[in-house]
Structure formats: C-alpha cells, structure tokens
N, CA, C and O of each residue as an XYZ file, in Angstrom:
624
protein
N      45.456     37.137    -67.533
C      44.617     38.160    -68.247
C      44.836     39.685    -66.923
O      44.277     40.777    -67.021
N      45.499     39.383    -66.153
C      46.423     41.452    -66.225
C      47.451     41.977    -66.479
O      47.763     43.165    -66.391
N      48.164     40.892    -66.887
C      49.255     40.972    -67.685
C      48.768     42.110    -69.473
O      49.323     43.101    -69.948
N      47.413     41.225    -69.996
C      46.979     41.666    -71.109
C      45.366     42.685    -71.106
O      44.594     43.216    -71.904
N      45.520     42.522    -69.880
C      44.283     43.210    -69.874
C      43.151     43.320    -70.839
O      42.711     44.293    -71.452
N      42.607     41.399    -70.798
C      41.977     41.556    -72.006
C      40.916     40.577    -71.009
O      41.455     39.586    -70.516
N      39.675     40.769    -70.741
C      38.853     40.063    -70.055
C      38.576     38.732    -70.529
O      37.857     38.831    -71.523
N      38.835     37.504    -70.249
C      38.018     35.741    -70.466
C      37.047     35.909    -69.941
O      36.524     36.791    -69.260
N      36.693     34.477    -70.504
C      35.462     33.429    -69.418
C      35.473     32.778    -69.845
O      35.298     33.022    -71.039
N      35.617     31.662    -69.596
C      35.806     30.028    -69.492
C      34.428     29.873    -69.865
O      33.547     30.567    -69.358
N      34.117     28.647    -71.068
C      32.782     28.349    -72.333
C      32.938     26.955    -71.593
O      33.761     26.046    -71.486
N      30.869     27.532    -70.857
C      30.998     26.012    -69.883
C      29.745     25.883    -71.727
O      29.149     26.792    -72.305
N      29.823     24.493    -72.045
C      28.979     23.879    -72.417
C      27.784     23.743    -71.897
O      27.524     23.537    -70.711
N      26.358     23.963    -73.608
C      25.296     23.832    -72.676
C      24.554     22.701    -71.976
O      23.618     22.604    -71.184
N      25.468     21.814    -72.682
C      24.814     20.207    -71.673
C      24.695     20.590    -69.967
O      23.683     20.513    -69.270
N      26.227     21.070    -69.514
C      26.746     21.480    -68.471
C      26.076     22.849    -67.615
O      26.640     23.417    -66.680
N      25.036     23.131    -68.059
C      24.512     24.358    -68.258
C      23.179     24.084    -68.065
O      22.505     25.091    -67.850
N      22.811     23.434    -68.071
C      21.024     22.759    -68.305
C      20.926     22.083    -66.465
O      20.210     22.155    -65.466
N      22.420     21.330    -67.051
C      21.993     20.154    -65.114
C      22.510     20.939    -64.135
O      23.671     21.266    -64.380
N      22.310     21.132    -63.668
C      22.297     21.861    -62.144
C      22.106     20.716    -60.984
O      21.090     20.057    -60.761
N      23.463     20.661    -60.258
C      23.693     19.921    -58.847
C      23.373     20.589    -58.113
O      23.848     21.720    -58.011
N      22.454     20.123    -57.344
C      22.206     20.726    -55.592
C      23.538     19.416    -54.533
O      23.528     18.189    -54.436
N      24.194     20.152    -54.130
C      24.799     19.604    -52.998
C      24.166     19.211    -52.036
O      24.520     18.166    -51.492
N      22.867     20.059    -51.477
C      22.319     20.361    -50.410
C      21.074     18.231    -49.984
O      20.220     17.549    -50.550
N      22.083     18.207    -48.399
C      21.031     16.393    -48.655
C      19.580     16.671    -48.432
O      18.990     17.566    -47.827
N      19.107     15.403    -49.252
C      17.727     15.204    -49.945
C      17.269     15.342    -48.223
O      16.595     16.330    -47.932
N      17.677     14.243    -46.977
C      17.526     13.939    -46.082
C      17.923     15.046    -45.340
O      18.897     15.679    -45.749
N      17.199     15.495    -44.050
C      17.225     16.602    -43.842
C      17.759     16.362    -42.718
O      17.011     16.840    -41.865
N      19.485     15.429    -41.797
C      19.668     15.574    -39.969
C      19.113     16.326    -39.336
O      19.316     17.525    -39.525
N      18.179     15.870    -38.319
C      17.445     16.147    -36.515
C      18.437     15.249    -35.879
O      18.650     14.040    -35.976
N      19.017     16.275    -35.152
C      19.839     15.515    -33.215
C      18.742     16.180    -32.770
O      18.118     17.235    -32.886
N      18.773     14.445    -31.848
C      17.921     14.775    -30.907
C      17.455     15.687    -29.870
O      18.468     16.387    -29.870
N      17.054     15.978    -29.393
C      17.705     16.994    -27.768
C      17.811     15.669    -27.030
O      17.114     14.660    -26.919
N      19.550     16.312    -26.352
C      19.191     15.671    -24.898
C      18.830     15.464    -24.037
O      19.698     15.919    -23.291
N      17.648     14.816    -23.074
C      17.109     14.028    -22.814
C      16.821     13.982    -21.358
O      16.048     13.030    -21.467
N      16.807     14.292    -19.775
C      16.961     12.935    -18.435
C      15.954     12.213    -18.750
O      14.933     12.395    -19.414
N      16.486     11.195    -18.057
C      15.407     10.494    -17.554
C      13.909     11.088    -16.282
O      14.045     11.719    -15.234
N      12.784     10.643    -16.840
C      11.949     11.677    -15.477
C      12.493     10.179    -14.631
O      12.733      8.972    -14.622
N      12.403     11.997    -13.731
C      12.457     11.117    -12.245
C      10.679     11.361    -11.528
O       9.829     12.243    -11.651
N      10.770      9.971    -10.725
C       9.628      9.845    -10.507
C       9.806     10.557     -9.165
O      10.597     11.497     -9.238
N       9.382     10.390     -8.206
C       8.620     10.679     -6.870
C       7.483     11.028     -5.558
O       7.400     12.135     -5.026
N       7.165     10.569     -5.415
C       6.326     10.616     -4.478
C       6.126     12.483     -3.688
O       6.704     13.123     -2.810
N       5.289     12.657     -4.384
C       5.024     14.098     -3.333
C       4.520     13.867     -2.132
O       3.468     13.235     -2.033
N       5.209     14.358     -0.985
C       4.897     14.398      0.156
C       3.920     14.511      0.526
O       3.877     13.494      1.219
N       2.519     15.196      0.712
C       1.416     15.551      0.427
C       0.539     14.434     -0.066
O      -0.658     14.674     -0.222
N       1.114     12.983     -0.381
C       0.373     12.474     -0.792
C       0.169     11.081     -0.322
O      -0.780     10.298     -0.260
N       1.924     11.075      0.107
C       2.273     10.030      1.569
C       1.504     10.697      3.000
O       0.990      9.889      3.774
N       1.455     11.831      3.249
C       0.197     11.430      3.870
C      -1.176     11.809      3.700
O      -1.637     12.523      4.590
N      -1.599     11.628      3.167
C      -2.862     10.926      2.796
C      -3.341      9.447      2.950
O      -4.327      8.858      3.391
N      -1.787      9.056      2.189
C      -1.886      7.552      2.162
C      -2.177      7.115      3.773
O      -2.960      6.271      4.209
N      -1.043      8.209      4.642
C      -1.301      7.582      5.976
C      -2.349      8.102      7.062
O      -2.328      7.521      8.147
N      -3.002      8.843      6.931
C      -4.731      9.133      7.138
C      -5.025      8.561      6.238
O      -5.781      9.404      5.754
N      -5.056      7.603      5.431
C      -5.659      6.518      5.388
C      -5.928      5.187      6.538
O      -6.797      4.690      7.254
N      -4.226      5.009      6.044
C      -3.739      3.755      7.228
C      -4.639      3.716      8.852
O      -5.205      2.902      9.582
N      -4.327      5.106      8.797
C      -4.670      6.375     10.466
C      -5.857      5.949     10.482
O      -5.770      4.990     11.250
N      -7.343      6.038     10.017
C      -8.346      5.471      9.816
C      -8.961      4.211      9.948
O      -9.985      3.907     10.560
N      -8.326      3.649      9.404
C      -8.615      2.286      9.193
C      -7.883      1.467     10.745
O      -8.366      0.372     11.031
N      -7.090      1.865     11.397
C      -6.658      1.681     12.751
C      -7.185      1.928     13.209
O      -7.693      0.980     13.808
N      -7.831      3.369     13.616
C      -8.698      3.398     14.506
C     -10.273      2.463     14.559
O     -11.047      2.271     15.496
N     -10.319      1.920     12.813
C     -11.536      0.871     12.816
C     -10.908     -0.593     13.415
O     -11.548     -1.642     13.357
N     -10.177     -0.534     13.729
C      -9.156     -2.080     14.865
C      -9.527     -1.667     16.249
O      -9.986     -2.513     17.016
N      -9.353     -0.356     16.650
C      -9.828     -0.051     18.070
C     -11.302     -0.634     18.537
O     -11.874     -1.303     19.398
N     -11.544      0.362     16.933
C     -13.322      0.308     17.788
C     -13.390     -0.850     17.883
O     -13.432     -1.068     19.093
N     -13.443     -2.094     17.167
C     -13.769     -2.926     16.880
C     -13.079     -4.202     17.666
O     -13.495     -5.293     17.274
N     -12.042     -4.238     18.766
C     -10.952     -4.993     19.676
C     -11.763     -6.238     19.387
O     -11.041     -7.045     18.801
N     -13.051     -6.727     19.583
C     -12.695     -8.525     19.093
C     -12.463     -8.512     17.857
O     -11.305     -8.923     17.780
N     -12.963     -8.223     16.461
C     -12.822     -8.530     15.764
C     -11.594     -9.209     14.884
O     -11.468    -10.062     14.005
N     -10.659     -8.193     15.754
C      -9.421     -8.167     15.386
C      -7.937     -8.357     16.211
O      -6.782     -8.033     15.936
N      -8.781     -9.276     17.736
C      -7.875     -9.786     18.360
C      -6.894    -11.179     18.043
O      -5.722    -11.383     18.359
N      -7.755    -11.945     17.372
C      -6.899    -13.358     17.684
C      -6.445    -13.189     16.102
O      -6.093    -14.229     15.545
N      -6.422    -11.911     15.297
C      -5.531    -12.093     13.723
C      -4.006    -11.669     14.545
O      -3.677    -11.021     15.539
N      -3.248    -12.569     13.323
C      -1.911    -12.318     13.379
C      -1.689    -11.165     12.404
O      -2.697    -10.533     12.089
N      -0.050    -10.651     11.671
C       0.885     -9.475     11.350
C      -0.148    -10.108     10.237
O      -1.049     -9.274     10.148
N      -0.399    -11.086      9.441
C      -0.609    -11.221      8.244
C      -1.731    -11.187      7.676
O      -1.862    -11.101      6.455
N      -3.056    -11.276      8.834
C      -4.155    -11.418      8.899
C      -4.886     -9.709      8.604
O      -5.783     -9.097      8.024
N      -3.840     -9.594      9.404
C      -3.864     -7.408      9.862
C      -3.195     -7.077      8.663
O      -3.961     -6.205      8.253
N      -2.398     -7.151      7.905
C      -1.721     -6.574      6.908
C      -2.714     -7.337      5.844
O      -2.829     -6.347      5.121
N      -3.399     -8.175      5.284
C      -4.669     -8.413      4.101
C      -5.776     -7.576      4.516
O      -6.655     -7.369      3.679
N      -5.862     -7.151      5.463
C      -7.018     -6.188      6.018
C      -6.520     -4.853      4.513
O      -6.873     -4.744      3.339
N      -5.549     -4.066      5.435
C      -5.451     -2.900      4.901
C      -4.830     -3.252      3.774
O      -4.817     -2.331      2.957
N      -4.000     -4.817      3.206
C      -4.083     -4.703      1.384
C      -5.055     -4.367      0.753
O      -4.822     -3.481     -0.069
N      -7.171     -5.104      0.861
C      -7.543     -4.979      0.641
C      -8.465     -3.526      0.678
O      -9.409     -3.280     -0.074
N      -7.975     -2.706      1.672
C      -8.590     -1.472      1.642
C      -7.793     -0.016      0.724
O      -8.068      1.101      0.287
N      -6.395     -1.225      0.864
C      -4.819      0.009     -0.115
C      -5.970     -0.173     -1.610
O      -6.283      0.705     -2.415
N      -6.336     -1.405     -1.578
C      -6.996     -1.980     -3.476
C      -7.718     -1.462     -3.640
O      -7.705     -0.994     -4.779
N      -9.274     -0.959     -2.530
C     -10.151     -0.476     -3.247
C     -10.102      0.674     -3.714
O     -10.759      1.043     -4.687
N      -8.897      1.741     -2.730
C      -8.629      2.877     -2.853
C      -7.741      3.471     -4.252
O      -7.978      4.426     -4.993
N      -6.856      2.667     -4.248
C      -5.780      2.153     -5.419
C      -6.194      1.168     -6.575
O      -5.458      0.735     -7.461
N      -7.241      0.964     -6.419
C      -7.086     -0.027     -8.079
C      -6.240     -0.964     -8.390
O      -5.498     -1.160     -9.353
N      -6.601     -1.814     -6.881
C      -5.267     -2.968     -7.090
C      -3.853     -2.988     -7.770
O      -3.301     -3.560     -8.709
N      -3.491     -1.859     -6.591
C      -2.204     -1.370     -7.600
C      -1.279     -2.171     -5.782
O      -0.055     -2.300     -5.770
N      -1.932     -2.478     -4.822
C      -1.281     -2.442     -3.378
C      -0.814     -4.376     -3.584
O      -1.717     -5.211     -3.626
N       0.089     -4.622     -3.646
C       0.369     -6.205     -3.485
C       1.104     -6.482     -2.060
O       1.574     -5.667     -1.267
N       1.064     -7.500     -2.016
C       1.321     -7.930     -0.305
C       2.718     -9.252     -0.111
O       2.046    -10.006      0.592
N       3.558     -9.705     -0.190
C       4.994    -10.073     -0.168
C       5.538     -9.796     -1.211
O       6.020    -10.533     -2.072
N       5.462     -8.632     -1.140
C       6.356     -8.579     -2.580
C       7.229     -8.381     -3.117
O       7.036     -7.173     -3.255
N       8.639     -8.649     -3.864
C      10.324     -8.767     -3.593
C      10.388     -7.552     -4.110
O       9.734     -7.122     -5.061
N      11.643     -6.683     -3.106
C      11.535     -5.473     -2.920
C      13.348     -5.393     -2.930
O      13.959     -5.859     -1.968
N      13.947     -4.889     -3.866
C      15.716     -4.880     -3.835
C      16.107     -5.726     -3.016
O      16.911     -6.416     -3.644
N      16.004     -6.239     -1.612
C      17.038     -7.316     -0.640
C      16.041     -8.100      0.297
O      16.409     -8.587      1.366
N      14.101     -8.232     -0.423
C      13.599     -9.038      0.370
C      12.138     -8.999      0.284
O      11.791     -7.838      0.069
N      11.614     -9.420      0.326
C      10.009     -9.672      0.056
C       9.463     -7.844      1.334
O       9.852     -7.735      2.497
N       8.684     -6.905      0.699
C       8.037     -6.260      1.653
C       6.834     -6.216      2.361
O       5.834     -6.538      1.718
N       6.774     -6.085      2.839
C       4.874     -6.459      3.409
C       3.681     -6.585      2.565
O       2.777     -7.407      2.415
N       4.216     -4.839      1.802
C       3.032     -4.027      1.006
C       3.623     -2.831      0.422
O       4.305     -1.901      0.854
N       2.972     -3.278     -1.076
C       4.086     -2.729     -2.088
C       3.511     -1.789     -2.603
O       2.999     -2.277     -3.611
N       3.217     -0.553     -2.553
C       1.991      0.363     -3.711
C       2.829      0.845     -4.535
O       3.864      1.473     -4.311
N       2.033      0.324     -6.162
C       2.970      1.163     -7.289
C       2.158      2.151     -7.321
O       1.024      1.715     -7.125
N       2.160      3.176     -7.457
C       1.018      4.552     -7.483
C       2.102      4.443     -9.538
O       3.028      3.751     -9.961
N       1.111      5.692    -10.222
C       1.333      6.201    -11.584
C       2.678      6.254    -11.746
O       3.580      6.495    -10.944
N       2.680      6.052    -12.642
C       4.536      6.064    -13.522
C       5.233      5.307    -12.679
O       6.142      6.110    -12.468
N       5.611      4.020    -11.789
C       6.322      3.643    -11.209
C       7.015      4.245     -9.848
O       8.078      3.819     -9.395
N       5.736      5.998     -8.895
C       5.780      5.711     -8.435
C       5.513      4.806     -7.389
O       4.416      4.249     -7.427
N       6.630      4.418     -6.039
C       6.120      3.495     -5.212
C       6.821      3.490     -3.923
O       7.902      3.989     -3.613
N       5.534      2.474     -2.893
C       5.228      2.530     -1.784
C       5.852      1.468     -0.676
O       5.624      0.324     -1.069
N       6.287      1.476      0.090
C       7.162      0.471      0.136
C       6.641     -0.043      2.184
O       7.420      0.635      2.854
N       5.936     -0.689      2.947
C       5.492     -0.523      3.669
C       5.548     -1.986      4.875
O       4.809     -2.963      4.762
N       6.676     -1.798      6.061
C       6.848     -3.368      6.482
C       6.326     -3.252      7.590
O       6.622     -2.311      8.327
N       5.427     -4.203      7.936
C       4.308     -4.468      9.219
C       4.739     -5.564     10.259
O       5.117     -6.643      9.801
N       4.717     -5.405     11.446
C       4.934     -6.104     12.072
C       4.120     -5.460     13.739
O       3.936     -4.313     14.146
N       3.898     -6.403     14.160
C       3.626     -7.246     15.942
C       4.602     -6.277     16.694
O       5.795     -6.575     16.726
N       4.105     -5.001     17.369
C       4.833     -4.525     18.054
C       5.360     -5.410     19.478
O       4.681     -6.033     20.294
N       7.022     -5.165     19.403
C       7.911     -6.180     20.126
C       8.695     -5.299     20.839
O       9.694     -5.950     21.144
N       8.785     -4.325     21.219
C       9.560     -3.132     21.638
C      10.758     -2.451     20.960
O      10.939     -2.747     19.779
N      11.543     -1.643     21.496
C      12.388     -0.941     20.865
C      13.413     -1.467     19.653
O      13.598     -0.929     18.561
N      13.929     -2.498     20.103
C      14.654     -4.031     19.311
C      13.849     -3.418     18.741
O      13.929     -2.223     18.455
N      12.733     -4.348     18.436
C      11.872     -4.763     17.150
C      12.346     -3.635     16.544
O      13.327     -3.558     15.804
N      11.604     -2.760     16.891
C      11.726     -0.821     16.059
C      13.302     -0.811     14.953
O      13.172     -1.146     13.775
N      14.215     -0.544     15.309
C      15.127     -0.573     14.644
C      15.458     -1.774     13.698
O      15.957     -1.616     12.583
N      15.089     -3.170     14.322
C      15.529     -3.750     13.535
C      14.789     -4.082     12.313
O      15.198     -4.723     11.345
N      12.893     -3.207     12.623
C      11.835     -3.204     11.119
C      12.680     -1.947     10.739
O      12.470     -1.670      9.558
N      13.253     -1.390     11.124
C      13.786     -0.178     10.120
C      14.988     -0.342      9.127
O      15.244      0.373      8.158
N      15.687     -1.470      9.591
C      17.215     -1.460      9.320
C      16.538     -3.043      7.838
O      17.110     -3.621      6.914
N      14.988     -3.112      8.483
C      14.702     -3.919      7.720
C      14.381     -3.533      6.251
O      14.821     -3.967      5.187
N      13.281     -2.378      6.607
C      12.488     -1.577      5.542
C      13.236     -0.934      4.738
O      12.825     -0.714      3.599
N      14.597     -0.455      5.183
C      15.907     -0.082      4.380
C      16.412     -0.553      3.354
O      16.851      0.032      2.365
N      16.338     -1.889      3.646
C      17.276     -3.093      2.248
C      16.221     -3.024      1.603
O      16.320     -3.125      0.380
N      14.380     -2.760      2.428
C      13.389     -2.878      0.492
C      13.242     -1.564      0.115
O      12.144     -1.111     -0.208
N      14.743     -0.595      0.134
C      14.146      0.649     -0.756
C      15.200      0.435     -2.192
O      16.269     -0.171     -2.266
N      14.565      1.058     -3.076
C      16.483      1.793     -3.815
C      16.122      3.411     -4.301
O      15.244      4.243     -4.071
N      17.233      3.317     -5.031
C      16.901      4.922     -4.746
C      16.480      5.181     -5.549
O      16.851      6.300     -5.905
N      15.382      4.472     -6.551
C      14.351      5.188     -7.123
C      12.748      4.899     -5.601
O      11.633      5.248     -5.990
N      12.833      4.347     -4.190
C      11.442      4.439     -4.050
C      12.150      6.010     -2.762
O      13.084      5.766     -1.998
N      11.766      6.834     -2.784
C      11.322      8.228     -1.625
C      10.806      7.681     -0.213
O      11.218      8.545      0.562
N      10.524      7.280      0.105
C       9.576      6.875      1.281
C       9.272      5.148      1.530
O       8.956      4.300      0.695
N       9.503      5.010      3.003
C       9.543      3.736      3.425
C       8.586      4.351      4.297
O       8.629      5.503      4.728
N       7.451      3.205      4.582
C       6.749      3.031      5.923
C       6.328      1.897      6.858
O       5.874      0.857      6.381
N       6.492      2.098      8.431
C       7.091      1.507      9.403
C       5.659      1.008      9.857
O       5.382      1.976     10.566
N       4.375      0.048      9.965
C       3.315     -0.357     10.442
C       3.583     -0.855     11.597
O       4.332     -1.827     11.505
N       3.182     -0.503     12.995
C       3.406     -2.116     14.094
C       1.908     -1.972     14.361
O       1.483     -0.827     14.520
N       1.306     -2.703     14.408
C      -0.160     -3.136     15.091
C       0.781     -4.075     16.906
O       1.538     -4.941     17.345
N      -0.308     -2.726     17.245
C       0.317     -2.978     19.542
C      -1.253     -3.206     19.749
O      -2.328     -2.692     19.441
N      -0.504     -4.757     20.766
C      -1.972     -5.332     20.975
C      -1.788     -5.193     22.442
O      -2.557     -5.852     23.142
N      -0.802     -4.364     23.092
C      -1.081     -4.340     24.444
C      -2.173     -2.737     24.999
O      -2.447     -1.648     24.494
N      -2.454     -3.376     26.131
C      -3.433     -2.627     26.850
C      -2.764     -1.326     27.562
O      -1.810     -1.109     28.309
N      -3.858     -0.532     26.874
C      -3.217      0.708     28.041
C      -2.345      1.429     27.223
O      -1.709      2.378     27.682
C-alpha cells in the first residue's frame, strides 16, 4: 500500500457484518474479599459483672450459713449454676468437657464466648496452685478468661 500509494480496503462479507461476537464473558467473575475469621473475646467488664453476681451469691451463703454448711463442692456449685442459668438463660452447664478435662462450670455466652470456672473447697496454698494449673488445662486458645471459686468453710 505504501509503495503504490493506493488505499486498499478489505471487503468484509455482508453476513459477517451482521453478526458481531462479543468476547466479554456472560457471567462476571467476582472475587470474594478475604476476611479473617471473627475473634470472639469476652469483655473484661462482662467478666467483672459475672464475678460480682457470684460475689453477691456468696454473700447470701455467708448470711445463711446453716443452709449451706452441710453442702459439698458439687452442691454449692449447683446452687451457683442455678443462679447463672436464671441470668444467662440456661447457657451454664456443669461438669462439661473442655480441652483436657471436665470443668465445674462452663458458661457459653453469645457467639461462642466461653467462660470456664473451677470450684474447690479451700484447702490451702498448695490446693490453690494445683487448682490454677487444673483450670489452665481446661482453657484453649479461644478462652481468654478462667475463674476459680473457693468455698471457705473456716471460721474467722
């Protein structure tokens, strides 16, 4: 075309002009945005509120010592469980498996936020340290709090 200086055009058949092919896909690909799994954590203020409820219940134990004097650890735990279930609509269970054993109280709050309790009758510093180790064996990476409840039956 450049040598002879005559413009040339390619003749396209009429049938080809009527059919146009669009090379765009019919279905648009949508790539999902990456999302990290939601982390469930108990708020420290909620923990403090729950501990305050337990503290109020323990004060009622102190004010009515004859009613609870003959009760063992499991019976006292069941009283606490009944109280927690009245507040948290049945989401507290006793002797529930968690990680490496059965915890005394297992409170499953909204969206998998879990609080683990271990109950003991006071037996001194050695039992305290053993109970802390026991509680730690029940906790998993999802649990960010654990609570130890000691029932002290000593006078003064």
